[in-house]
ZAZA-53487 format. One record per residue (C-alpha): residue number from 1; residue in one letter; chain; x, y, z. Coordinates in pm, 1 decimal. Layout:
! ZAZA-53487
<k: NUM; r: A; c: A; x: X; y: Y; z: Z>
...
***
This chain:
! ZAZA-53487
<k: 1; r: X; c: A; x: -2933.8; y: -1606.9; z: 2027.9>
<k: 2; r: X; c: A; x: -2823.6; y: -1296.7; z: 2144.3>
<k: 3; r: X; c: A; x: -2483.6; y: -1440.8; z: 2183.0>
<k: 4; r: X; c: A; x: -2476.9; y: -1547.4; z: 1857.2>
<k: 5; r: X; c: A; x: -2602.1; y: -1201.9; z: 1709.6>
<k: 6; r: X; c: A; x: -2323.4; y: -1048.4; z: 1920.0>
<k: 7; r: X; c: A; x: -2073.5; y: -1285.2; z: 1748.2>
<k: 8; r: X; c: A; x: -2185.8; y: -1243.4; z: 1380.1>
<k: 9; r: X; c: A; x: -2195.2; y: -873.5; z: 1475.7>
<k: 10; r: X; c: A; x: -1796.5; y: -866.1; z: 1645.1>
<k: 11; r: X; c: A; x: -1661.2; y: -1065.6; z: 1338.5>
<k: 12; r: X; c: A; x: -1789.1; y: -821.4; z: 1069.4>
<k: 13; r: X; c: A; x: -1645.5; y: -574.6; z: 1295.0>
<k: 14; r: X; c: A; x: -1290.8; y: -712.6; z: 1277.6>
<k: 15; r: X; c: A; x: -1338.0; y: -777.7; z: 931.5>
<k: 16; r: X; c: A; x: -1376.7; y: -413.9; z: 835.9>
<k: 17; r: X; c: A; x: -1109.7; y: -261.3; z: 1016.1>
<k: 18; r: X; c: A; x: -865.7; y: -519.3; z: 874.9>
<k: 19; r: X; c: A; x: -999.6; y: -436.0; z: 550.7>
<k: 20; r: X; c: A; x: -956.2; y: -74.2; z: 607.2>
<k: 21; r: X; c: A; x: -640.5; y: -125.7; z: 759.0>
<k: 22; r: X; c: A; x: -490.7; y: -198.8; z: 445.8>
<k: 23; r: X; c: A; x: -686.4; y: 16.5; z: 183.2>
<k: 24; r: X; c: A; x: -588.1; y: 319.1; z: 328.7>
<k: 25; r: X; c: A; x: -356.8; y: 477.8; z: 43.4>
<k: 26; r: X; c: A; x: -94.3; y: 775.1; z: 24.0>
<k: 27; r: X; c: A; x: 50.2; y: 1010.6; z: -216.9>
<k: 28; r: X; c: A; x: 414.0; y: 945.7; z: -302.7>
<k: 29; r: X; c: A; x: 566.0; y: 1152.9; z: -587.7>
<k: 30; r: X; c: A; x: 830.5; y: 973.8; z: -753.4>
<k: 31; r: X; c: A; x: 1195.7; y: 1059.4; z: -720.3>
<k: 32; r: X; c: A; x: 1515.8; y: 1027.2; z: -967.9>
<k: 33; r: X; c: A; x: 1626.4; y: 709.4; z: -935.6>
<k: 34; r: X; c: A; x: 1319.5; y: 524.7; z: -738.0>
<k: 35; r: X; c: A; x: 1175.5; y: 200.2; z: -878.5>
<k: 36; r: X; c: A; x: 874.5; y: 17.8; z: -731.5>
<k: 37; r: X; c: A; x: 1056.8; y: -230.9; z: -560.6>
<k: 38; r: X; c: A; x: 1266.5; y: 69.1; z: -340.0>
<k: 39; r: X; c: A; x: 886.9; y: 273.2; z: -306.9>
<k: 40; r: X; c: A; x: 746.4; y: -42.0; z: -194.6>
<k: 41; r: X; c: A; x: 994.3; y: -110.7; z: 18.3>
<k: 42; r: X; c: A; x: 1004.8; y: 235.4; z: 179.3>
<k: 43; r: X; c: A; x: 622.3; y: 215.4; z: 214.6>
<k: 44; r: X; c: A; x: 658.5; y: -125.6; z: 378.8>
<k: 45; r: X; c: A; x: 436.0; y: -261.4; z: 111.4>
<k: 46; r: X; c: A; x: 459.3; y: -423.3; z: -237.2>
<k: 47; r: X; c: A; x: 498.4; y: -423.3; z: -596.4>
<k: 48; r: X; c: A; x: 150.9; y: -616.4; z: -686.4>
<k: 49; r: X; c: A; x: -23.0; y: -377.7; z: -442.8>
<k: 50; r: X; c: A; x: 145.0; y: -68.3; z: -559.4>
<k: 51; r: X; c: A; x: 50.2; y: -148.1; z: -918.6>
<k: 52; r: X; c: A; x: -341.2; y: -289.4; z: -815.1>
<k: 53; r: X; c: A; x: -450.3; y: 64.9; z: -666.8>
<k: 54; r: X; c: A; x: -289.8; y: 230.6; z: -983.4>
<k: 55; r: X; c: A; x: -407.6; y: 26.1; z: -1237.5>
<k: 56; r: X; c: A; x: -53.5; y: -44.8; z: -1366.0>
<k: 57; r: X; c: A; x: 25.8; y: -337.4; z: -1562.1>
<k: 58; r: X; c: A; x: 373.5; y: -573.5; z: -1500.3>
<k: 59; r: X; c: A; x: 677.5; y: -353.2; z: -1662.0>
<k: 60; r: X; c: A; x: 536.0; y: -12.4; z: -1677.8>
<k: 61; r: X; c: A; x: 751.9; y: 238.8; z: -1648.3>
<k: 62; r: X; c: A; x: 703.2; y: 481.8; z: -1378.6>
<k: 63; r: X; c: A; x: 801.3; y: 863.9; z: -1451.3>
<k: 64; r: X; c: A; x: 984.2; y: 1116.0; z: -1234.7>
<k: 65; r: X; c: A; x: 791.6; y: 1406.7; z: -1081.2>
<k: 66; r: X; c: A; x: 456.9; y: 1186.9; z: -1119.3>
<k: 67; r: X; c: A; x: 245.5; y: 1090.6; z: -838.4>
<k: 68; r: X; c: A; x: 163.6; y: 719.9; z: -702.9>
<k: 69; r: X; c: A; x: -136.2; y: 612.5; z: -491.1>
<k: 70; r: X; c: A; x: 92.5; y: 359.1; z: -238.1>
<k: 71; r: X; c: A; x: -129.4; y: 191.6; z: 7.1>
<k: 72; r: X; c: A; x: -11.7; y: 212.3; z: 389.0>
<k: 73; r: X; c: A; x: -125.9; y: 53.3; z: 697.6>
<k: 74; r: X; c: A; x: -390.7; y: 267.6; z: 883.2>
<k: 75; r: X; c: A; x: -283.8; y: 191.5; z: 1233.2>
<k: 76; r: X; c: A; x: -559.7; y: 458.6; z: 1340.3>
<k: 77; r: X; c: A; x: -794.4; y: 216.6; z: 1223.3>
<k: 78; r: X; c: A; x: -688.5; y: -84.5; z: 1338.3>
<k: 79; r: X; c: A; x: -620.7; y: 64.4; z: 1699.5>
<k: 80; r: X; c: A; x: -948.9; y: 40.2; z: 1911.8>
<k: 81; r: X; c: A; x: -915.3; y: 365.1; z: 2002.0>
<k: 82; r: X; c: A; x: -703.1; y: 711.3; z: 1976.9>
<k: 83; r: X; c: A; x: -602.5; y: 914.8; z: 2261.7>
<k: 84; r: X; c: A; x: -508.7; y: 1317.2; z: 2226.1>
<k: 85; r: X; c: A; x: -154.9; y: 1385.5; z: 2355.9>
<k: 86; r: X; c: A; x: -50.5; y: 1749.9; z: 2384.8>
<k: 87; r: X; c: A; x: 337.4; y: 1776.3; z: 2304.9>
<k: 88; r: X; c: A; x: 539.5; y: 1886.3; z: 2583.7>
<k: 89; r: X; c: A; x: 930.8; y: 2002.5; z: 2526.7>
<k: 90; r: X; c: A; x: 1181.4; y: 1778.9; z: 2478.9>
<k: 91; r: X; c: A; x: 963.0; y: 1510.8; z: 2391.6>
<k: 92; r: X; c: A; x: 1018.2; y: 1283.9; z: 2053.8>
<k: 93; r: X; c: A; x: 851.4; y: 1049.3; z: 1882.5>
<k: 94; r: X; c: A; x: 1058.1; y: 821.8; z: 2050.8>
<k: 95; r: X; c: A; x: 1001.6; y: 922.0; z: 2395.0>
<k: 96; r: X; c: A; x: 586.5; y: 945.2; z: 2314.8>
<k: 97; r: X; c: A; x: 592.9; y: 591.6; z: 2163.1>
<k: 98; r: X; c: A; x: 778.8; y: 423.2; z: 2496.2>
<k: 99; r: X; c: A; x: 539.4; y: 600.8; z: 2768.9>
<k: 100; r: X; c: A; x: 218.0; y: 514.0; z: 2581.8>
<k: 101; r: X; c: A; x: 392.0; y: 152.6; z: 2447.6>
<k: 102; r: X; c: A; x: 349.1; y: 191.6; z: 2083.0>
<k: 103; r: X; c: A; x: 593.0; y: 263.7; z: 1819.7>
<k: 104; r: X; c: A; x: 760.0; y: 529.4; z: 1612.9>
<k: 105; r: X; c: A; x: 562.9; y: 396.0; z: 1289.1>
<k: 106; r: X; c: A; x: 154.1; y: 396.7; z: 1450.3>
<k: 107; r: X; c: A; x: 257.8; y: 728.8; z: 1545.0>
<k: 108; r: X; c: A; x: 326.3; y: 869.4; z: 1197.4>
<k: 109; r: X; c: A; x: 41.8; y: 639.3; z: 1056.1>
<k: 110; r: X; c: A; x: -207.9; y: 762.3; z: 1333.6>
<k: 111; r: X; c: A; x: -103.8; y: 1151.4; z: 1237.6>
<k: 112; r: X; c: A; x: -5.7; y: 1119.8; z: 854.9>
<k: 113; r: X; c: A; x: 332.4; y: 1227.0; z: 978.9>
<k: 114; r: X; c: A; x: 668.8; y: 1211.4; z: 737.3>
<k: 115; r: X; c: A; x: 1007.2; y: 1113.2; z: 866.4>
<k: 116; r: X; c: A; x: 1066.5; y: 1461.6; z: 840.6>
<k: 117; r: X; c: A; x: 816.0; y: 1559.6; z: 995.2>
<k: 118; r: X; c: A; x: 915.7; y: 1812.1; z: 1357.3>
<k: 119; r: X; c: A; x: 667.3; y: 1799.8; z: 1691.8>
<k: 120; r: X; c: A; x: 557.3; y: 2181.9; z: 1783.9>
<k: 121; r: X; c: A; x: 524.2; y: 2222.6; z: 2121.5>
<k: 122; r: X; c: A; x: 125.5; y: 2253.4; z: 2221.4>
<k: 123; r: X; c: A; x: 40.2; y: 2064.9; z: 1930.5>
<k: 124; r: X; c: A; x: -213.9; y: 1761.2; z: 1958.8>
<k: 125; r: X; c: A; x: -85.8; y: 1396.7; z: 1858.1>
<k: 126; r: X; c: A; x: -275.5; y: 1106.8; z: 1804.7>
<k: 127; r: X; c: A; x: -179.6; y: 797.4; z: 2020.4>
<k: 128; r: X; c: A; x: -301.6; y: 485.8; z: 1938.3>
<k: 129; r: X; c: A; x: -416.4; y: 269.3; z: 2188.1>
<k: 130; r: X; c: A; x: -441.0; y: -108.7; z: 2129.7>
<k: 131; r: X; c: A; x: -592.7; y: -388.3; z: 2290.5>
<k: 132; r: X; c: A; x: -619.7; y: -727.5; z: 2239.7>
<k: 133; r: X; c: A; x: -934.1; y: -853.0; z: 2001.2>
<k: 134; r: X; c: A; x: -1057.0; y: -1126.9; z: 2234.7>
<k: 135; r: X; c: A; x: -1037.8; y: -834.8; z: 2549.7>
<k: 136; r: X; c: A; x: -1292.7; y: -650.4; z: 2308.5>
<k: 137; r: X; c: A; x: -1542.3; y: -909.8; z: 2191.3>
<k: 138; r: X; c: A; x: -1550.2; y: -990.2; z: 2584.9>
<k: 139; r: X; c: A; x: -1659.0; y: -691.0; z: 2667.9>
<k: 140; r: X; c: A; x: -1925.0; y: -681.4; z: 2351.1>
<k: 141; r: X; c: A; x: -2054.4; y: -1010.2; z: 2504.9>
<k: 142; r: X; c: A; x: -2137.2; y: -884.6; z: 2883.0>
<k: 143; r: X; c: A; x: -2331.0; y: -642.9; z: 2741.3>
<k: 144; r: X; c: A; x: -2568.8; y: -898.4; z: 2652.0>
<k: 145; r: X; c: A; x: -2496.5; y: -1135.3; z: 2952.2>
<k: 146; r: X; c: A; x: -2824.1; y: -1342.2; z: 3084.8>
<k: 147; r: X; c: A; x: -2908.7; y: -1297.8; z: 3372.8>
<k: 148; r: X; c: A; x: -3079.5; y: -1625.3; z: 3445.1>
<k: 149; r: X; c: A; x: -2866.6; y: -1904.9; z: 3631.8>
<k: 150; r: X; c: A; x: -2951.7; y: -2147.8; z: 3374.4>
<k: 151; r: X; c: A; x: -2796.3; y: -1999.8; z: 3122.8>
<k: 152; r: X; c: A; x: -2466.1; y: -1853.7; z: 3305.8>
<k: 153; r: X; c: A; x: -2214.7; y: -2169.9; z: 3247.9>
<k: 154; r: X; c: A; x: -2363.5; y: -2181.8; z: 2872.9>
<k: 155; r: X; c: A; x: -2223.5; y: -1795.0; z: 2901.0>
<k: 156; r: X; c: A; x: -1902.1; y: -1894.4; z: 3030.1>
<k: 157; r: X; c: A; x: -1832.9; y: -2188.2; z: 2760.0>
<k: 158; r: X; c: A; x: -1891.0; y: -1945.8; z: 2495.5>
<k: 159; r: X; c: A; x: -1654.5; y: -1733.6; z: 2586.5>
<k: 160; r: X; c: A; x: -1399.1; y: -1979.5; z: 2545.8>
<k: 161; r: X; c: A; x: -1526.4; y: -2082.6; z: 2164.9>
<k: 162; r: X; c: A; x: -1540.4; y: -1741.9; z: 2102.6>
<k: 163; r: X; c: A; x: -1156.3; y: -1710.8; z: 2133.8>
<k: 164; r: X; c: A; x: -1134.1; y: -2086.7; z: 1967.4>
<k: 165; r: X; c: A; x: -1307.8; y: -1883.8; z: 1670.3>
<k: 166; r: X; c: A; x: -1110.4; y: -1572.5; z: 1682.6>
<k: 167; r: X; c: A; x: -792.0; y: -1697.2; z: 1660.2>
<k: 168; r: X; c: A; x: -931.5; y: -1929.8; z: 1373.5>
<k: 169; r: X; c: A; x: -991.6; y: -1606.8; z: 1160.7>
<k: 170; r: X; c: A; x: -667.5; y: -1477.8; z: 1215.6>
<k: 171; r: X; c: A; x: -538.3; y: -1766.2; z: 1115.2>
<k: 172; r: X; c: A; x: -726.1; y: -1722.3; z: 801.7>
<k: 173; r: X; c: A; x: -662.2; y: -1398.5; z: 766.4>
<k: 174; r: X; c: A; x: -241.2; y: -1492.5; z: 781.2>
<k: 175; r: X; c: A; x: -333.5; y: -1769.0; z: 526.1>
<k: 176; r: X; c: A; x: -458.0; y: -1511.0; z: 290.1>
<k: 177; r: X; c: A; x: -148.4; y: -1289.2; z: 332.9>
<k: 178; r: X; c: A; x: -301.3; y: -1063.8; z: 590.6>
<k: 179; r: X; c: A; x: -158.8; y: -1051.7; z: 963.4>
<k: 180; r: X; c: A; x: -279.3; y: -925.0; z: 1232.1>
<k: 181; r: X; c: A; x: 97.6; y: -834.7; z: 1344.1>
<k: 182; r: X; c: A; x: 82.3; y: -646.3; z: 998.2>
<k: 183; r: X; c: A; x: -133.2; y: -394.0; z: 1249.9>
<k: 184; r: X; c: A; x: -23.4; y: -429.3; z: 1587.7>
<k: 185; r: X; c: A; x: 370.2; y: -541.8; z: 1530.6>
<k: 186; r: X; c: A; x: 643.6; y: -418.3; z: 1699.0>
<k: 187; r: X; c: A; x: 879.0; y: -150.2; z: 1497.5>
<k: 188; r: X; c: A; x: 1117.6; y: -281.4; z: 1253.8>
<k: 189; r: X; c: A; x: 1473.1; y: -382.1; z: 1297.3>
<k: 190; r: X; c: A; x: 1591.2; y: -94.4; z: 1049.3>
<k: 191; r: X; c: A; x: 1391.0; y: 186.6; z: 1252.8>
<k: 192; r: X; c: A; x: 1456.2; y: 30.7; z: 1610.7>
<k: 193; r: X; c: A; x: 1902.3; y: 36.9; z: 1439.3>
<k: 194; r: X; c: A; x: 1873.7; y: 404.0; z: 1323.5>
<k: 195; r: X; c: A; x: 1693.1; y: 528.6; z: 1673.5>
<k: 196; r: X; c: A; x: 1966.6; y: 396.2; z: 1828.2>
<k: 197; r: X; c: A; x: 2247.2; y: 524.7; z: 1661.0>
<k: 198; r: X; c: A; x: 2079.4; y: 866.8; z: 1652.0>
<k: 199; r: X; c: A; x: 2048.2; y: 819.3; z: 2080.6>
<k: 200; r: X; c: A; x: 2410.2; y: 689.9; z: 2078.2>
<k: 201; r: X; c: A; x: 2514.3; y: 990.2; z: 1864.1>
<k: 202; r: X; c: A; x: 2375.8; y: 1261.8; z: 2081.2>
<k: 203; r: X; c: A; x: 2482.5; y: 1048.1; z: 2420.5>
<k: 204; r: X; c: A; x: 2813.6; y: 1045.6; z: 2312.3>
<k: 205; r: X; c: A; x: 2812.6; y: 1402.5; z: 2209.3>
<k: 206; r: X; c: A; x: 2667.3; y: 1513.2; z: 2549.9>
<k: 207; r: X; c: A; x: 2951.1; y: 1331.1; z: 2752.9>
<k: 208; r: X; c: A; x: 3212.5; y: 1591.6; z: 2568.9>
<k: 209; r: X; c: A; x: 2999.9; y: 1862.0; z: 2720.5>
<k: 210; r: X; c: A; x: 3266.0; y: 2123.7; z: 2831.0>
<k: 211; r: X; c: A; x: 3620.9; y: 1979.7; z: 2691.0>
<k: 212; r: X; c: A; x: 3827.5; y: 2232.7; z: 2557.4>
<k: 213; r: X; c: A; x: 3795.2; y: 2422.9; z: 2202.2>
<k: 214; r: X; c: A; x: 4126.8; y: 2444.5; z: 2004.5>
<k: 215; r: X; c: A; x: 4141.0; y: 2546.7; z: 1659.5>
<k: 216; r: X; c: A; x: 4263.7; y: 2355.2; z: 1445.0>
<k: 217; r: X; c: A; x: 4217.2; y: 2032.6; z: 1739.3>
<k: 218; r: X; c: A; x: 4188.6; y: 1706.4; z: 1590.4>
<k: 219; r: X; c: A; x: 4020.3; y: 1560.2; z: 1908.7>
<k: 220; r: X; c: A; x: 4361.1; y: 1468.8; z: 2077.3>
<k: 221; r: X; c: A; x: 4343.9; y: 1519.3; z: 2442.7>
<k: 222; r: X; c: A; x: 3990.0; y: 1597.7; z: 2448.0>
<k: 223; r: X; c: A; x: 4038.9; y: 1900.4; z: 2245.4>
<k: 224; r: X; c: A; x: 3830.6; y: 2003.9; z: 1978.3>
<k: 225; r: X; c: A; x: 3737.3; y: 2263.7; z: 1681.8>
<k: 226; r: X; c: A; x: 3368.7; y: 2235.3; z: 1557.4>
<k: 227; r: X; c: A; x: 3444.7; y: 2052.2; z: 1266.3>
<k: 228; r: X; c: A; x: 3625.2; y: 1777.2; z: 1437.0>
<k: 229; r: X; c: A; x: 3391.1; y: 1749.5; z: 1709.7>
<k: 230; r: X; c: A; x: 3101.0; y: 1634.3; z: 1481.6>
<k: 231; r: X; c: A; x: 3354.0; y: 1437.6; z: 1296.1>
<k: 232; r: X; c: A; x: 3513.2; y: 1229.8; z: 1600.0>
<k: 233; r: X; c: A; x: 3114.8; y: 1166.7; z: 1713.5>
<k: 234; r: X; c: A; x: 2999.4; y: 1057.3; z: 1355.7>
<k: 235; r: X; c: A; x: 3297.7; y: 867.0; z: 1307.3>
<k: 236; r: X; c: A; x: 3267.9; y: 654.1; z: 1645.3>
<k: 237; r: X; c: A; x: 2923.9; y: 568.2; z: 1503.2>
<k: 238; r: X; c: A; x: 3093.7; y: 418.2; z: 1166.4>
<k: 239; r: X; c: A; x: 2988.1; y: 755.3; z: 954.9>
<k: 240; r: X; c: A; x: 3299.2; y: 924.7; z: 826.5>
<k: 241; r: X; c: A; x: 3268.5; y: 1259.7; z: 759.1>
<k: 242; r: X; c: A; x: 3512.5; y: 1526.5; z: 598.7>
<k: 243; r: X; c: A; x: 3763.5; y: 1717.5; z: 775.4>
<k: 244; r: X; c: A; x: 3611.0; y: 2056.6; z: 738.2>
<k: 245; r: X; c: A; x: 3275.4; y: 2219.8; z: 818.8>
<k: 246; r: X; c: A; x: 3263.4; y: 2394.5; z: 461.1>
<k: 247; r: X; c: A; x: 3319.6; y: 2032.0; z: 310.6>
<k: 248; r: X; c: A; x: 3050.8; y: 1835.7; z: 532.7>
<k: 249; r: X; c: A; x: 2804.0; y: 2071.7; z: 447.6>
<k: 250; r: X; c: A; x: 2793.1; y: 1945.4; z: 91.7>
<k: 251; r: X; c: A; x: 2756.7; y: 1563.2; z: 234.5>
<k: 252; r: X; c: A; x: 2440.5; y: 1394.3; z: 325.9>
<k: 253; r: X; c: A; x: 2102.2; y: 1469.3; z: 264.8>
<k: 254; r: X; c: A; x: 2020.3; y: 1855.0; z: 258.4>
<k: 255; r: X; c: A; x: 1741.5; y: 1932.5; z: 492.5>
<k: 256; r: X; c: A; x: 1519.1; y: 2257.9; z: 512.5>
<k: 257; r: X; c: A; x: 1538.6; y: 2426.7; z: 878.3>
<k: 258; r: X; c: A; x: 1162.3; y: 2380.0; z: 923.3>
<k: 259; r: X; c: A; x: 1241.1; y: 1972.8; z: 905.8>
<k: 260; r: X; c: A; x: 1499.8; y: 1951.9; z: 1103.2>
<k: 261; r: X; c: A; x: 1566.6; y: 1619.6; z: 1327.2>
<k: 262; r: X; c: A; x: 1755.5; y: 1487.8; z: 1622.4>
<k: 263; r: X; c: A; x: 2129.0; y: 1442.7; z: 1512.9>
<k: 264; r: X; c: A; x: 2060.2; y: 1637.9; z: 1224.3>
<k: 265; r: X; c: A; x: 2438.0; y: 1852.7; z: 1132.5>
<k: 266; r: X; c: A; x: 2344.6; y: 2236.2; z: 1106.8>
<k: 267; r: X; c: A; x: 2569.7; y: 2498.2; z: 906.8>
<k: 268; r: X; c: A; x: 2638.0; y: 2866.7; z: 980.1>
<k: 269; r: X; c: A; x: 2879.6; y: 3166.8; z: 876.7>
<k: 270; r: X; c: A; x: 3019.6; y: 3306.4; z: 1211.8>
<k: 271; r: X; c: A; x: 3257.6; y: 3505.2; z: 1020.8>
<k: 272; r: X; c: A; x: 3248.8; y: 3907.7; z: 1115.7>
<k: 273; r: X; c: A; x: 3204.3; y: 4008.3; z: 788.3>
<k: 274; r: X; c: A; x: 2907.5; y: 3733.5; z: 714.8>
<k: 275; r: X; c: A; x: 3144.8; y: 3637.8; z: 428.3>
<k: 276; r: X; c: A; x: 2841.9; y: 3420.0; z: 255.2>
<k: 277; r: X; c: A; x: 3014.9; y: 3054.4; z: 343.1>
<k: 278; r: X; c: A; x: 3008.1; y: 2798.8; z: 590.1>
<k: 279; r: X; c: A; x: 3258.6; y: 2843.8; z: 897.0>
<k: 280; r: X; c: A; x: 3096.8; y: 2649.0; z: 1163.9>
<k: 281; r: X; c: A; x: 2921.6; y: 2325.3; z: 1231.8>
<k: 282; r: X; c: A; x: 2692.1; y: 2159.6; z: 1522.9>
<k: 283; r: X; c: A; x: 2510.5; y: 1882.2; z: 1610.2>
<k: 284; r: X; c: A; x: 2128.0; y: 1942.7; z: 1622.4>
<k: 285; r: X; c: A; x: 1925.7; y: 1811.6; z: 1985.2>
<k: 286; r: X; c: A; x: 1565.2; y: 1872.7; z: 1871.2>
<k: 287; r: X; c: A; x: 1360.5; y: 2182.9; z: 2069.3>
<k: 288; r: X; c: A; x: 1586.2; y: 2419.1; z: 1875.7>
<k: 289; r: X; c: A; x: 1906.5; y: 2316.3; z: 2060.6>
<k: 290; r: X; c: A; x: 2213.9; y: 2217.3; z: 1914.8>
<k: 291; r: X; c: A; x: 2558.8; y: 2096.1; z: 2062.2>
<k: 292; r: X; c: A; x: 2890.2; y: 2225.9; z: 1950.8>
<k: 293; r: X; c: A; x: 3220.1; y: 2342.2; z: 2005.2>
<k: 294; r: X; c: A; x: 3239.0; y: 2721.6; z: 2049.6>
<k: 295; r: X; c: A; x: 3477.5; y: 2901.3; z: 1974.8>
<k: 296; r: X; c: A; x: 3343.8; y: 3232.5; z: 2195.1>
<k: 297; r: X; c: A; x: 3293.2; y: 3024.9; z: 2460.3>
<k: 298; r: X; c: A; x: 3646.3; y: 2844.6; z: 2437.9>
<k: 299; r: X; c: A; x: 3420.3; y: 2457.0; z: 2497.7>
<k: 300; r: X; c: A; x: 3194.2; y: 2223.4; z: 2384.7>
<k: 301; r: X; c: A; x: 2859.9; y: 2406.5; z: 2482.5>
<k: 302; r: X; c: A; x: 2494.1; y: 2332.1; z: 2409.3>
<k: 303; r: X; c: A; x: 2299.0; y: 2632.7; z: 2290.7>
<k: 304; r: X; c: A; x: 1985.0; y: 2767.3; z: 2125.7>
<k: 305; r: X; c: A; x: 1895.3; y: 2773.5; z: 1761.8>
<k: 306; r: X; c: A; x: 1704.6; y: 3065.1; z: 1832.9>
<k: 307; r: X; c: A; x: 1933.0; y: 3262.8; z: 1986.1>
<k: 308; r: X; c: A; x: 1989.8; y: 3583.7; z: 1728.9>
<k: 309; r: X; c: A; x: 2304.5; y: 3533.5; z: 1642.8>
<k: 310; r: X; c: A; x: 2302.6; y: 3213.1; z: 1524.1>
<k: 311; r: X; c: A; x: 1924.8; y: 3213.4; z: 1352.4>
<k: 312; r: X; c: A; x: 2037.1; y: 3512.7; z: 1177.6>
<k: 313; r: X; c: A; x: 2380.9; y: 3313.5; z: 1008.5>
<k: 314; r: X; c: A; x: 2172.1; y: 2960.6; z: 943.3>
<k: 315; r: X; c: A; x: 2364.0; y: 2798.9; z: 645.8>
<k: 316; r: X; c: A; x: 2170.4; y: 2517.7; z: 606.5>
<k: 317; r: X; c: A; x: 2190.2; y: 2126.2; z: 765.4>
<k: 318; r: X; c: A; x: 2249.5; y: 1760.4; z: 640.3>
<k: 319; r: X; c: A; x: 2127.6; y: 1456.6; z: 719.0>
<k: 320; r: X; c: A; x: 2333.6; y: 1139.5; z: 756.6>
<k: 321; r: X; c: A; x: 2078.5; y: 871.1; z: 978.2>
***
């Protein structure tokens, strides 16, 4: 009777957890040009689910500037526990995800982070730690393990039956449109490709450290000026930028200073007279550092964005990844 009761409680908890994982919603402000289809794709959900949580009829027109409730998977609820992780110097969502055998997507969901969020040193991050559901069931059953030798064999056999019931439950959930792989699955192909490209760009840029700065150079013989340096690095990874820094500052997605991510282009007015327009560019590395071809140092260097000269002359940022 104890085993049967434990089984029923466990399956009930699993169903509640699965339901919570698909019922969480996030607020989304509709942007110009967006459709229900594009919003659903962005949040890895469906148009039907967005209509359902917002009471929208088929054919309803969405308006620019209005807010929608968008169903998202709650990885923190689905995980058997979360652990607190204090962000250290040099950390990124990628390195933290790899260290804890999870994904960037799960970290963002568990902490309510937007794609543009910046990690702050010393802040605490919730890291989901998932385990196989069968292991959870075994742990709970062990609490009710009989002491009588006559029931030992029955107890061991019950574990096998629990695993069978658990697998059957997963198949039933899948046939109803819900799958445990939706909660515990690996990161998307698109996200993985984006991360790989970003890391490749930073890696290539760092390979050019110490290469000579020459004003007007286009990259021949490993000599660069600031704009030809970023143009060279990005073009090697399929992104074609304009030739000059001022033109580069006008393309791509505009990014606020407090929303900088690794791989963003950052722009400055380094003229002595502070003429007010862009004349210098670098690639953001994270941790308030950027890599650039410096006319002052006459080579490719890494510099702190907190340095007074650059901090006071910051003119904006653009994102292409």
